[in-house]
DRENPA-3360 file (N, C-alpha, C; in nm, 2 decimals, always signed):
BEGIN
1 = MANMTGAT = -2.56/-3.85/-5.01/-2.66/-3.89/-5.05/-2.74/-3.99/-5.10 ~ -2.91/-4.00/-5.14/-2.98/-4.08/-5.09/-2.96/-4.14/-5.16 ~ -3.01/-4.31/-5.19/-3.00/-4.43/-5.23/-3.13/-4.39/-5.33 ~ -3.14/-4.30/-5.47/-3.21/-4.25/-5.55/-3.25/-4.39/-5.65 ~ -3.35/-4.38/-5.69/-3.42/-4.48/-5.80/-3.39/-4.39/-5.92 ~ -3.43/-4.28/-5.91/-3.48/-4.16/-6.05/-3.64/-4.20/-6.08 ~ -3.66/-4.28/-5.97/-3.88/-4.26/-6.08/-3.89/-4.20/-5.95 ~ -3.98/-4.05/-5.98/-4.08/-3.98/-5.91/-4.20/-4.04/-5.84;
9 = LLELDNVT = -4.17/-4.00/-5.72/-4.28/-4.08/-5.63/-4.38/-3.94/-5.60 ~ -4.37/-3.88/-5.60/-4.42/-3.75/-5.56/-4.41/-3.64/-5.63 ~ -4.48/-3.55/-5.69/-4.52/-3.43/-5.82/-4.61/-3.36/-5.77 ~ -4.58/-3.26/-5.75/-4.69/-3.14/-5.76/-4.64/-3.04/-5.90 ~ -4.75/-3.03/-5.97/-4.73/-3.01/-6.16/-4.82/-2.86/-6.12 ~ -4.79/-2.73/-6.09/-4.82/-2.62/-6.16/-4.97/-2.59/-6.09 ~ -4.93/-2.60/-5.92/-5.02/-2.61/-5.80/-5.09/-2.48/-5.76 ~ -5.14/-2.48/-5.77/-5.24/-2.35/-5.69/-5.35/-2.35/-5.59;
17 = KRFGEHVA = -5.32/-2.30/-5.48/-5.47/-2.32/-5.36/-5.48/-2.21/-5.33 ~ -5.62/-2.17/-5.28/-5.68/-2.06/-5.21/-5.73/-2.11/-5.14 ~ -5.76/-1.99/-5.01/-5.82/-2.02/-4.93/-5.90/-1.87/-4.90 ~ -6.06/-1.88/-4.98/-6.14/-1.79/-5.01/-6.02/-1.69/-5.09 ~ -6.01/-1.54/-5.03/-5.94/-1.46/-5.18/-5.80/-1.45/-5.11 ~ -5.75/-1.51/-5.04/-5.65/-1.55/-5.00/-5.55/-1.69/-5.09 ~ -5.43/-1.62/-5.16/-5.40/-1.73/-5.22/-5.24/-1.83/-5.13 ~ -5.25/-1.90/-5.10/-5.17/-2.02/-5.03/-5.03/-2.03/-5.10;
25 = VDHLTMNV = -5.10/-2.15/-5.22/-4.95/-2.17/-5.28/-4.98/-2.10/-5.46 ~ -4.90/-2.06/-5.50/-4.88/-1.99/-5.63/-4.83/-2.08/-5.72 ~ -4.91/-2.15/-5.80/-4.83/-2.22/-5.93/-4.69/-2.31/-5.91 ~ -4.71/-2.40/-5.75/-4.60/-2.43/-5.72/-4.56/-2.56/-5.83 ~ -4.42/-2.58/-5.85/-4.43/-2.73/-5.90/-4.26/-2.81/-5.82 ~ -4.31/-2.89/-5.81/-4.18/-2.97/-5.75/-4.20/-3.10/-5.76 ~ -4.10/-3.21/-5.80/-4.10/-3.34/-5.75/-3.98/-3.41/-5.63 ~ -4.05/-3.53/-5.60/-3.93/-3.55/-5.50/-3.92/-3.69/-5.59;
33 = QQGEIVAL = -3.78/-3.76/-5.59/-3.75/-3.89/-5.63/-3.76/-4.00/-5.52 ~ -3.80/-4.15/-5.55/-3.75/-4.20/-5.46/-3.57/-4.23/-5.38 ~ -3.64/-4.26/-5.25/-3.51/-4.23/-5.20/-3.44/-4.14/-5.17 ~ -3.52/-4.01/-5.19/-3.45/-3.85/-5.19/-3.54/-3.81/-5.07 ~ -3.46/-3.71/-4.95/-3.46/-3.65/-4.85/-3.52/-3.50/-4.87 ~ -3.59/-3.46/-4.91/-3.65/-3.35/-4.89/-3.69/-3.28/-4.79 ~ -3.68/-3.16/-4.81/-3.71/-3.04/-4.70/-3.76/-2.90/-4.73 ~ -3.89/-2.92/-4.70/-3.95/-2.79/-4.73/-3.90/-2.66/-4.61;
41 = LGRTGAGK = -3.86/-2.55/-4.66/-3.83/-2.43/-4.59/-3.83/-2.34/-4.58 ~ -3.90/-2.27/-4.48/-3.96/-2.14/-4.49/-3.99/-2.04/-4.39 ~ -4.01/-1.94/-4.38/-4.06/-1.84/-4.27/-4.23/-1.89/-4.26 ~ -4.26/-1.88/-4.17/-4.39/-1.88/-4.07/-4.49/-1.80/-4.21 ~ -4.59/-1.90/-4.22/-4.69/-1.82/-4.37/-4.65/-1.81/-4.50 ~ -4.53/-1.91/-4.51/-4.49/-1.95/-4.62/-4.56/-2.02/-4.70 ~ -4.64/-2.11/-4.63/-4.75/-2.23/-4.70/-4.67/-2.34/-4.70 ~ -4.61/-2.33/-4.58/-4.51/-2.50/-4.62/-4.61/-2.62/-4.57;
49 = STVMGLLM = -4.72/-2.57/-4.48/-4.80/-2.62/-4.37/-4.96/-2.72/-4.52 ~ -4.98/-2.57/-4.57/-5.05/-2.61/-4.70/-4.98/-2.72/-4.78 ~ -4.86/-2.69/-4.84/-4.82/-2.80/-4.93/-4.82/-2.89/-4.87 ~ -4.79/-2.93/-4.72/-4.79/-3.08/-4.63/-4.92/-3.11/-4.66 ~ -5.05/-3.03/-4.65/-5.18/-3.07/-4.65/-5.23/-3.11/-4.79 ~ -5.15/-3.05/-4.88/-5.14/-3.13/-5.00/-5.13/-3.27/-5.06 ~ -4.99/-3.27/-4.97/-4.94/-3.43/-5.02/-5.02/-3.52/-4.94 ~ -5.06/-3.48/-4.83/-5.13/-3.58/-4.72/-5.27/-3.63/-4.77;
57 = GSISCDEG = -5.30/-3.53/-4.81/-5.45/-3.54/-4.93/-5.56/-3.47/-4.84 ~ -5.51/-3.41/-4.76/-5.65/-3.34/-4.64/-5.67/-3.23/-4.69 ~ -5.63/-3.16/-4.79/-5.69/-3.06/-4.89/-5.63/-3.06/-5.02 ~ -5.74/-3.00/-5.10/-5.72/-3.05/-5.23/-5.66/-2.87/-5.30 ~ -5.61/-2.89/-5.43/-5.60/-2.78/-5.49/-5.68/-2.76/-5.60 ~ -5.66/-2.62/-5.62/-5.77/-2.58/-5.68/-5.69/-2.57/-5.86 ~ -5.61/-2.55/-5.87/-5.54/-2.55/-6.02/-5.45/-2.66/-5.99 ~ -5.35/-2.71/-6.11/-5.29/-2.80/-6.14/-5.31/-2.97/-6.09;
65 = GVRVAGHD = -5.20/-3.03/-6.08/-5.20/-3.20/-6.00/-5.09/-3.20/-5.89 ~ -5.17/-3.31/-5.80/-5.10/-3.34/-5.74/-5.07/-3.54/-5.70 ~ -4.93/-3.55/-5.73/-4.94/-3.72/-5.77/-4.86/-3.77/-5.63 ~ -4.90/-3.88/-5.57/-4.80/-3.91/-5.48/-4.82/-4.11/-5.52 ~ -4.71/-4.14/-5.59/-4.75/-4.25/-5.59/-4.84/-4.27/-5.72 ~ -4.84/-4.20/-5.77/-4.91/-4.21/-5.87/-5.07/-4.18/-5.87 ~ -5.12/-4.17/-5.76/-5.24/-4.12/-5.70/-5.26/-4.01/-5.68 ~ -5.36/-3.96/-5.67/-5.40/-3.80/-5.61/-5.44/-3.81/-5.47;
73 = PSRDFQAL = -5.31/-3.75/-5.38/-5.39/-3.80/-5.21/-5.54/-3.76/-5.17 ~ -5.56/-3.69/-5.25/-5.68/-3.61/-5.16/-5.83/-3.69/-5.23 ~ -5.79/-3.75/-5.37/-5.92/-3.85/-5.39/-5.86/-4.00/-5.39 ~ -5.76/-4.05/-5.39/-5.73/-4.23/-5.38/-5.69/-4.24/-5.22 ~ -5.73/-4.21/-5.12/-5.70/-4.20/-4.99/-5.66/-4.36/-4.99 ~ -5.76/-4.46/-5.06/-5.79/-4.56/-5.01/-5.62/-4.65/-5.10 ~ -5.59/-4.61/-5.20/-5.49/-4.66/-5.27/-5.39/-4.65/-5.20 ~ -5.36/-4.50/-5.16/-5.25/-4.46/-5.08/-5.23/-4.53/-4.90;
81 = RGKMSVSF = -5.32/-4.60/-4.87/-5.34/-4.65/-4.75/-5.19/-4.71/-4.71 ~ -5.14/-4.73/-4.60/-4.97/-4.77/-4.55/-4.92/-4.78/-4.64 ~ -4.93/-4.67/-4.74/-4.75/-4.66/-4.82/-4.73/-4.52/-4.75 ~ -4.80/-4.42/-4.70/-4.75/-4.32/-4.64/-4.78/-4.28/-4.51 ~ -4.64/-4.24/-4.43/-4.67/-4.20/-4.28/-4.65/-4.11/-4.23 ~ -4.70/-3.98/-4.15/-4.71/-3.88/-4.09/-4.65/-3.91/-3.98 ~ -4.56/-3.79/-3.89/-4.55/-3.73/-3.82/-4.53/-3.59/-3.79 ~ -4.62/-3.55/-3.66/-4.63/-3.41/-3.68/-4.58/-3.36/-3.51;
89 = QTDRLLPW = -4.57/-3.23/-3.50/-4.48/-3.11/-3.42/-4.51/-3.16/-3.29 ~ -4.62/-3.22/-3.29/-4.67/-3.30/-3.11/-4.69/-3.44/-3.14 ~ -4.60/-3.52/-3.03/-4.61/-3.67/-3.12/-4.71/-3.73/-3.12 ~ -4.86/-3.70/-3.05/-4.98/-3.78/-3.12/-4.99/-3.86/-3.06 ~ -4.88/-3.92/-2.94/-4.93/-4.07/-2.89/-5.05/-4.08/-2.76 ~ -5.10/-4.18/-2.78/-5.19/-4.19/-2.68/-5.16/-4.25/-2.54 ~ -5.18/-4.18/-2.42/-5.14/-4.17/-2.33/-5.17/-4.36/-2.23 ~ -5.24/-4.38/-2.27/-5.31/-4.49/-2.14/-5.27/-4.65/-2.27;
97 = RSAVENVE = -5.19/-4.57/-2.35/-5.08/-4.70/-2.46/-4.93/-4.69/-2.33 ~ -4.84/-4.78/-2.40/-4.70/-4.81/-2.35/-4.62/-4.78/-2.46 ~ -4.49/-4.71/-2.44/-4.43/-4.72/-2.60/-4.44/-4.81/-2.70 ~ -4.45/-4.92/-2.66/-4.47/-5.05/-2.74/-4.57/-5.05/-2.87 ~ -4.66/-5.05/-2.73/-4.81/-5.00/-2.81/-4.87/-4.89/-2.89 ~ -4.78/-4.78/-2.86/-4.83/-4.72/-2.93/-4.79/-4.72/-3.09 ~ -4.62/-4.81/-3.11/-4.60/-4.80/-3.19/-4.67/-4.92/-3.27 ~ -4.71/-5.02/-3.22/-4.81/-5.12/-3.25/-4.93/-5.09/-3.38;
105 = LGMQILNF = -5.02/-4.93/-3.32/-5.12/-4.86/-3.33/-5.14/-4.86/-3.50 ~ -5.04/-4.81/-3.55/-5.05/-4.81/-3.74/-5.08/-4.95/-3.77 ~ -5.02/-5.03/-3.70/-5.00/-5.19/-3.80/-5.12/-5.25/-3.75 ~ -5.24/-5.23/-3.64/-5.29/-5.26/-3.59/-5.44/-5.22/-3.66 ~ -5.42/-5.11/-3.70/-5.51/-5.05/-3.82/-5.50/-5.08/-3.94 ~ -5.37/-5.10/-3.98/-5.37/-5.18/-4.12/-5.39/-5.29/-4.14 ~ -5.43/-5.39/-4.04/-5.41/-5.50/-4.02/-5.29/-5.61/-4.04 ~ -5.22/-5.60/-4.00/-5.11/-5.61/-4.00/-5.14/-5.77/-3.93;
113 = PKDKIRPT = -5.07/-5.89/-3.96/-5.10/-6.02/-3.87/-5.04/-6.02/-3.72 ~ -5.13/-6.04/-3.66/-5.15/-6.03/-3.53/-5.01/-6.07/-3.47 ~ -4.97/-6.21/-3.56/-4.81/-6.25/-3.48/-4.65/-6.13/-3.51 ~ -4.72/-6.09/-3.61/-4.58/-5.99/-3.67/-4.61/-5.83/-3.59 ~ -4.70/-5.84/-3.53/-4.69/-5.65/-3.46/-4.63/-5.65/-3.38 ~ -4.59/-5.73/-3.23/-4.54/-5.71/-3.15/-4.38/-5.71/-3.18 ~ -4.34/-5.81/-3.22/-4.17/-5.83/-3.30/-4.17/-5.71/-3.34 ~ -4.24/-5.64/-3.45/-4.20/-5.58/-3.56/-4.20/-5.42/-3.44;
121 = AVEWLRRV = -4.28/-5.39/-3.38/-4.27/-5.28/-3.29/-4.15/-5.23/-3.20 ~ -4.14/-5.38/-3.13/-4.01/-5.37/-3.08/-3.86/-5.36/-3.13 ~ -3.88/-5.42/-3.23/-3.77/-5.39/-3.31/-3.73/-5.26/-3.38 ~ -3.83/-5.18/-3.41/-3.83/-5.05/-3.43/-3.85/-4.97/-3.30 ~ -3.87/-4.99/-3.24/-3.82/-4.91/-3.06/-3.65/-4.94/-3.06 ~ -3.59/-5.05/-3.05/-3.48/-5.06/-3.07/-3.38/-5.00/-3.18 ~ -3.44/-4.99/-3.32/-3.41/-4.86/-3.42/-3.36/-4.76/-3.38 ~ -3.48/-4.72/-3.30/-3.48/-4.55/-3.29/-3.39/-4.53/-3.15;
129 = NLNGAEDK = -3.31/-4.61/-3.12/-3.22/-4.60/-2.98/-3.31/-4.60/-2.86 ~ -3.45/-4.69/-2.88/-3.53/-4.69/-2.75/-3.52/-4.82/-2.69 ~ -3.43/-4.91/-2.73/-3.45/-5.04/-2.70/-3.47/-5.00/-2.47 ~ -3.55/-5.13/-2.46/-3.57/-5.12/-2.28/-3.67/-5.01/-2.26 ~ -3.73/-4.91/-2.35/-3.83/-4.85/-2.29/-3.99/-4.90/-2.35 ~ -4.01/-5.03/-2.42/-4.13/-5.08/-2.43/-4.24/-5.03/-2.35 ~ -4.22/-5.08/-2.25/-4.32/-5.05/-2.11/-4.34/-4.93/-2.08 ~ -4.27/-4.82/-2.07/-4.26/-4.72/-2.03/-4.36/-4.61/-2.11;
137 = YVHELSGG = -4.47/-4.57/-2.04/-4.59/-4.47/-2.07/-4.52/-4.32/-2.13 ~ -4.66/-4.24/-2.16/-4.62/-4.11/-2.22/-4.50/-4.04/-2.12 ~ -4.59/-4.08/-1.99/-4.53/-3.93/-1.91/-4.43/-3.99/-1.86 ~ -4.33/-4.12/-1.88/-4.26/-4.15/-1.83/-4.14/-4.12/-1.93 ~ -4.15/-4.08/-2.06/-4.06/-4.06/-2.16/-4.03/-3.88/-2.14 ~ -3.91/-3.87/-2.20/-3.88/-3.70/-2.24/-3.97/-3.70/-2.35 ~ -3.95/-3.58/-2.42/-4.00/-3.49/-2.52/-3.91/-3.57/-2.66 ~ -3.77/-3.58/-2.65/-3.69/-3.71/-2.73/-3.77/-3.81/-2.74;
145 = MRQRVSLA = -3.76/-3.87/-2.64/-3.83/-4.02/-2.62/-3.95/-4.03/-2.70 ~ -4.06/-3.94/-2.68/-4.16/-3.94/-2.74/-4.17/-3.94/-2.91 ~ -4.10/-3.84/-2.92/-4.10/-3.78/-3.08/-4.00/-3.92/-3.13 ~ -3.96/-4.01/-3.11/-3.85/-4.17/-3.13/-4.00/-4.25/-3.14 ~ -4.07/-4.23/-3.04/-4.17/-4.36/-3.07/-4.24/-4.28/-3.15 ~ -4.32/-4.14/-3.21/-4.38/-4.14/-3.28/-4.32/-4.17/-3.42 ~ -4.19/-4.15/-3.43/-4.15/-4.19/-3.57/-4.09/-4.34/-3.60 ~ -4.08/-4.42/-3.47/-4.10/-4.55/-3.48/-4.24/-4.63/-3.51;
153 = RALAVDPE = -4.33/-4.51/-3.47/-4.44/-4.56/-3.50/-4.47/-4.54/-3.66 ~ -4.42/-4.44/-3.73/-4.45/-4.40/-3.88/-4.36/-4.51/-3.93 ~ -4.31/-4.55/-3.87/-4.19/-4.64/-3.98/-4.22/-4.78/-4.00 ~ -4.28/-4.81/-3.83/-4.34/-4.98/-3.85/-4.41/-5.04/-3.94 ~ -4.49/-4.93/-4.02/-4.61/-4.96/-4.12/-4.52/-4.98/-4.24 ~ -4.39/-4.99/-4.28/-4.30/-4.99/-4.42/-4.38/-4.91/-4.51 ~ -4.37/-4.81/-4.48/-4.43/-4.68/-4.58/-4.30/-4.64/-4.68 ~ -4.38/-4.64/-4.82/-4.29/-4.57/-4.91/-4.25/-4.44/-4.86;
161 = LLLLDESF = -4.34/-4.32/-4.82/-4.33/-4.20/-4.82/-4.37/-4.20/-4.61 ~ -4.26/-4.10/-4.60/-4.28/-4.04/-4.44/-4.28/-3.89/-4.45 ~ -4.41/-3.81/-4.42/-4.37/-3.67/-4.40/-4.39/-3.67/-4.26 ~ -4.34/-3.52/-4.25/-4.31/-3.50/-4.12/-4.30/-3.35/-4.09 ~ -4.39/-3.26/-4.01/-4.46/-3.19/-4.05/-4.38/-3.10/-3.90 ~ -4.25/-3.07/-3.89/-4.18/-2.96/-3.79/-4.18/-3.08/-3.70 ~ -4.13/-3.18/-3.72/-4.14/-3.32/-3.60/-4.04/-3.28/-3.51 ~ -3.91/-3.23/-3.56/-3.80/-3.17/-3.45/-3.82/-2.99/-3.35;
169 = SQLDHVTS = -3.93/-2.97/-3.39/-3.89/-2.79/-3.36/-3.94/-2.80/-3.23 ~ -3.98/-2.84/-3.15/-4.02/-2.83/-2.99/-3.93/-2.93/-2.90 ~ -3.78/-2.95/-2.96/-3.73/-3.01/-2.92/-3.60/-2.88/-2.88 ~ -3.51/-2.94/-2.76/-3.40/-2.85/-2.72/-3.31/-2.89/-2.84 ~ -3.21/-2.77/-2.88/-3.11/-2.82/-2.96/-3.06/-2.96/-2.96 ~ -2.98/-2.98/-2.87/-2.90/-3.09/-2.84/-3.00/-3.19/-2.91 ~ -3.11/-3.25/-2.81/-3.22/-3.37/-2.86/-3.20/-3.39/-3.00 ~ -3.29/-3.19/-3.06/-3.34/-3.24/-3.20/-3.20/-3.27/-3.31;
177 = QVLRRDFA = -3.08/-3.19/-3.22/-2.98/-3.25/-3.36/-2.96/-3.42/-3.33 ~ -2.94/-3.46/-3.21/-2.93/-3.57/-3.25/-3.01/-3.68/-3.31 ~ -3.14/-3.66/-3.24/-3.26/-3.70/-3.32/-3.30/-3.68/-3.49 ~ -3.24/-3.56/-3.55/-3.22/-3.54/-3.68/-3.08/-3.64/-3.71 ~ -3.02/-3.66/-3.68/-2.92/-3.77/-3.73/-2.94/-3.88/-3.78 ~ -3.00/-3.93/-3.63/-3.04/-4.04/-3.59/-3.16/-4.08/-3.70 ~ -3.21/-4.02/-3.67/-3.33/-3.99/-3.80/-3.31/-4.03/-3.93 ~ -3.23/-3.88/-4.02/-3.16/-3.95/-4.16/-3.12/-4.06/-4.18;
185 = QIVREYGK = -3.04/-4.12/-4.09/-2.96/-4.21/-4.09/-3.03/-4.36/-4.14 ~ -3.14/-4.37/-4.07/-3.28/-4.49/-4.12/-3.33/-4.47/-4.18 ~ -3.38/-4.34/-4.22/-3.42/-4.29/-4.40/-3.33/-4.38/-4.47 ~ -3.20/-4.32/-4.46/-3.11/-4.39/-4.57/-3.07/-4.51/-4.59 ~ -3.07/-4.54/-4.43/-3.04/-4.73/-4.44/-3.14/-4.78/-4.52 ~ -3.30/-4.79/-4.49/-3.37/-4.83/-4.53/-3.49/-4.78/-4.69 ~ -3.41/-4.70/-4.73/-3.42/-4.62/-4.90/-3.57/-4.58/-4.90 ~ -3.60/-4.53/-4.78/-3.74/-4.42/-4.73/-3.72/-4.31/-4.84;
193 = TCVFVTHR = -3.82/-4.25/-4.86/-3.86/-4.09/-4.90/-3.91/-4.05/-4.84 ~ -3.86/-3.94/-4.80/-3.89/-3.80/-4.66/-3.91/-3.66/-4.74 ~ -4.00/-3.64/-4.71/-4.05/-3.50/-4.73/-4.09/-3.42/-4.57 ~ -3.99/-3.33/-4.54/-3.98/-3.30/-4.42/-4.04/-3.09/-4.43 ~ -4.13/-3.09/-4.32/-4.10/-2.93/-4.32/-4.05/-2.84/-4.21 ~ -4.02/-2.78/-4.22/-3.90/-2.67/-4.08/-3.88/-2.54/-4.14 ~ -3.87/-2.50/-4.04/-3.86/-2.30/-4.03/-3.69/-2.32/-4.00 ~ -3.64/-2.44/-3.92/-3.50/-2.40/-3.94/-3.40/-2.44/-4.04;
201 = IDDALEMA = -3.28/-2.38/-4.02/-3.22/-2.40/-4.17/-3.08/-2.51/-4.14 ~ -3.06/-2.50/-3.97/-2.97/-2.64/-3.92/-3.06/-2.78/-4.00 ~ -3.19/-2.75/-3.95/-3.26/-2.90/-3.96/-3.32/-2.94/-4.14 ~ -3.29/-2.85/-4.21/-3.27/-2.86/-4.33/-3.13/-2.89/-4.37 ~ -3.00/-2.82/-4.38/-2.88/-2.89/-4.41/-2.83/-3.00/-4.37 ~ -2.86/-3.06/-4.25/-2.83/-3.14/-4.19/-2.89/-3.30/-4.26 ~ -2.99/-3.27/-4.25/-3.09/-3.40/-4.32/-3.06/-3.40/-4.47 ~ -3.10/-3.33/-4.54/-3.18/-3.29/-4.64/-3.12/-3.34/-4.77;
209 = DRIFVLAA = -3.08/-3.41/-4.87/-3.07/-3.44/-4.99/-3.11/-3.33/-5.07 ~ -3.22/-3.22/-5.09/-3.25/-3.10/-5.16/-3.31/-3.02/-5.08 ~ -3.31/-2.91/-5.08/-3.41/-2.80/-5.01/-3.48/-2.71/-5.13 ~ -3.58/-2.72/-5.10/-3.69/-2.65/-5.18/-3.69/-2.49/-5.07 ~ -3.71/-2.37/-5.05/-3.71/-2.25/-4.99/-3.80/-2.18/-5.06 ~ -3.92/-2.20/-4.97/-4.06/-2.11/-5.03/-4.07/-2.01/-4.96 ~ -4.19/-1.95/-5.08/-4.17/-1.77/-5.03/-4.34/-1.81/-5.05 ~ -4.40/-1.67/-4.93/-4.52/-1.63/-4.94/-4.60/-1.58/-5.11;
217 = PARVKLEI = -4.69/-1.62/-5.16/-4.77/-1.79/-5.16/-4.68/-1.89/-5.15 ~ -4.68/-2.00/-5.14/-4.61/-2.13/-5.15/-4.53/-2.12/-5.28 ~ -4.40/-2.07/-5.31/-4.37/-2.09/-5.45/-4.18/-2.12/-5.41 ~ -4.14/-2.25/-5.50/-4.01/-2.20/-5.49/-3.93/-2.06/-5.50 ~ -3.87/-2.00/-5.41/-3.77/-1.91/-5.44/-3.62/-1.98/-5.44 ~ -3.54/-2.08/-5.41/-3.45/-2.09/-5.38/-3.45/-2.28/-5.39 ~ -3.38/-2.33/-5.46/-3.35/-2.49/-5.40/-3.18/-2.54/-5.42 ~ -3.15/-2.60/-5.34/-3.06/-2.63/-5.30/-3.02/-2.78/-5.34;
225 = VLNAADRA = -2.93/-2.82/-5.39/-2.91/-2.97/-5.38/-2.79/-3.02/-5.31 ~ -2.78/-3.09/-5.20/-2.73/-3.09/-5.09/-2.61/-3.24/-5.15 ~ -2.48/-3.26/-5.12/-2.43/-3.42/-5.11/-2.33/-3.41/-4.99 ~ -2.27/-3.55/-4.98/-2.16/-3.59/-4.88/-2.04/-3.49/-4.87 ~ -1.96/-3.43/-5.00/-1.89/-3.37/-5.03/-1.89/-3.21/-4.98 ~ -2.02/-3.15/-4.96/-2.08/-3.05/-4.92/-2.05/-3.08/-4.78 ~ -2.18/-3.17/-4.68/-2.11/-3.10/-4.56/-1.98/-3.15/-4.55 ~ -1.87/-3.22/-4.62/-1.76/-3.24/-4.53/-1.68/-3.10/-4.51;
233 = NPARMAGI = -1.72/-3.00/-4.58/-1.71/-2.87/-4.62/-1.76/-2.79/-4.54 ~ -1.68/-2.76/-4.41/-1.74/-2.61/-4.34/-1.78/-2.51/-4.43 ~ -1.69/-2.44/-4.53/-1.71/-2.31/-4.57/-1.81/-2.32/-4.64 ~ -1.86/-2.47/-4.71/-1.96/-2.47/-4.82/-2.10/-2.44/-4.74 ~ -2.08/-2.54/-4.64/-2.19/-2.50/-4.60/-2.26/-2.40/-4.50 ~ -2.13/-2.38/-4.48/-2.17/-2.17/-4.40/-2.19/-2.10/-4.52 ~ -2.14/-2.11/-4.66/-2.20/-2.05/-4.75/-2.34/-2.06/-4.82 ~ -2.38/-2.19/-4.78/-2.48/-2.25/-4.85/-2.62/-2.19/-4.72;
241 = HEEIAAAI = -2.57/-2.17/-4.58/-2.62/-2.15/-4.47/-2.68/-1.97/-4.47 ~ -2.59/-1.92/-4.57/-2.59/-1.75/-4.59/-2.71/-1.74/-4.68 ~ -2.69/-1.79/-4.79/-2.80/-1.80/-4.88/-2.87/-1.82/-4.87 ~ -2.92/-1.94/-4.78/-3.06/-1.96/-4.78/-3.15/-1.84/-4.68 ~ -3.03/-1.78/-4.56/-3.10/-1.68/-4.46/-3.15/-1.56/-4.56 ~ -3.06/-1.54/-4.67/-3.09/-1.41/-4.72/-3.18/-1.44/-4.83 ~ -3.21/-1.57/-4.88/-3.34/-1.60/-4.96/-3.48/-1.60/-4.88 ~ -3.47/-1.60/-4.77/-3.61/-1.62/-4.63/-3.61/-1.51/-4.56;
249 = GAGPDE = -3.50/-1.42/-4.57/-3.48/-1.31/-4.49/-3.45/-1.32/-4.35 ~ -3.38/-1.47/-4.29/-3.38/-1.46/-4.17/-3.30/-1.49/-4.13 ~ -3.25/-1.46/-3.94/-3.16/-1.40/-3.90/-3.07/-1.49/-3.92 ~ -2.94/-1.51/-3.85/-2.83/-1.59/-3.87/-2.83/-1.74/-3.78 ~ -2.94/-1.66/-3.66/-2.92/-1.81/-3.55/-3.04/-1.88/-3.60 ~ -3.09/-1.86/-3.73/-3.25/-1.97/-3.76/-3.19/-2.05/-3.87;
% end
């Protein structure tokens, strides 16, 4: 279980979001504590990405309220600057920059002290197991390595909250599994709070302290709490997998 403080870092209170006549989020209420890893799980069209957009502040809600570290992310962008990092399905690395230069980017934007930027970037590449790849360019990196650079970039600015939008979905199963394990270990070691979107049950089961299964329009259909004892019990995990699959109407391999 994460090293949670009991303080609420993120909260959606009875949130509704419409796009024209289409209701994408329907009176959604949920909260995330500091130090917690939370998965938003559901099929395509369940509203996961819309919820992520609300948390990032790229869209605003029509009803209810969204608070991240005490601020409305759609209105108080400056107040959250540097407190929140996002990693997407595609790595979004700049091909003309080396791995270490890509990791430096967020720190440069946030005006970190110049003498701290390079050592911090090198250290975060080491932490995501890319020691020795500092000078490699994007075309020289595998998909898993590129995603590790993206995650190092997100972590290097020392955010309170990490938002991952399908960050592991384009990787093969083995690469994704190793990266999920390594990332979850880092997040827990450094006491970060993480919310990640996925459509894959295994992603959620392997990483999350809590899982919100969403159904369209985005509402909580099932909430699962996981701990170390659950993960050490294969029968228990198989039962949870079946419960989630039934909730989202997924096949056994999803």
